[in-house]
C-alpha positions in Angstrom: 155.9 86.2 100.1 153.2 87.4 97.8 152.8 84.0 96.1 151.9 82.7 99.8 149.7 85.2 100.2 147.7 84.8 97.0 147.6 81.2 97.6 145.9 81.6 101.0 143.3 84.3 99.3 142.8 81.5 96.4 142.3 78.9 99.1 139.9 80.8 101.3 138.0 82.1 98.2 137.3 78.2 97.1 136.4 77.6 100.7 133.9 80.5 100.4 132.5 79.1 97.1 132.2 76.0 98.7 130.2 77.0 101.4 128.0 79.1 99.3 127.1 75.8 97.3 126.7 74.1 100.4 124.4 76.7 101.8 122.2 76.8 98.4 122.0 72.6 98.7 120.9 72.9 102.1 118.4 75.7 101.4 117.0 73.2 98.5 116.7 70.4 100.9 115.0 72.3 103.4 112.5 74.0 100.8 111.7 70.1 99.5 111.5 68.8 103.2 108.9 71.7 103.6 106.9 70.9 100.7 107.0 67.0 101.3 105.7 67.9 104.8 102.7 70.0 103.3 102.0 67.0 101.1 101.9 64.7 103.9 99.7 67.1 105.9 97.6 67.4 103.3 97.2 63.8 102.7 96.7 63.2 106.4 93.9 65.8 106.2 92.3 63.9 103.3 92.4 60.5 105.3 90.6 62.8 108.4 93.5 63.4 110.7 93.9 66.7 111.7 97.8 66.6 112.2 100.5 64.5 111.3 101.1 63.6 115.0 97.4 62.3 115.1 98.3 60.0 112.0 101.7 58.8 113.4 99.7 58.2 116.9 97.1 56.3 114.8 99.6 53.9 112.8 101.4 53.4 116.2 98.1 52.2 117.7 97.1 50.2 114.7 100.5 48.4 114.6 100.1 47.5 118.4 96.6 46.2 117.6 98.0 44.0 114.7 100.7 42.9 116.8 98.4 41.9 119.4 96.0 40.0 117.1 98.8 38.1 115.6 100.0 37.2 118.9 96.5 35.7 119.7 96.6 33.8 116.6 100.0 32.1 117.2 98.7 31.5 120.8 95.9 29.9 119.3 97.9 28.0 116.7 100.3 27.0 119.2 97.6 25.7 121.7 96.0 23.7 119.1 99.4 22.2 118.3 99.7 23.5 114.8 
C-alpha cells in the first residue's frame, strides 16, 4: 500500500515538474513573440506606418493592386494573341 502511494506521489511530482517546464517554455515563447512584435512595430513606424494593422492593410491593398495589374497585362496578351 505504501509502495502504491509512493508511486502515485512520484508520478504527480513528475507531472508537476513537466508542467513547470511547459510553463517556462510558454513564458519564453510569449516573451520572444512580444519582442518580435515590438521589432515589427518599430520597423512599421520606420516605413511610415502608425501601426501593424495599417501596414497589413497597405500590404493587402498592394497585393490587390498588383493582382489587378497582372490581370490587365494577361488580358492584353490574350487579346493580342500572345
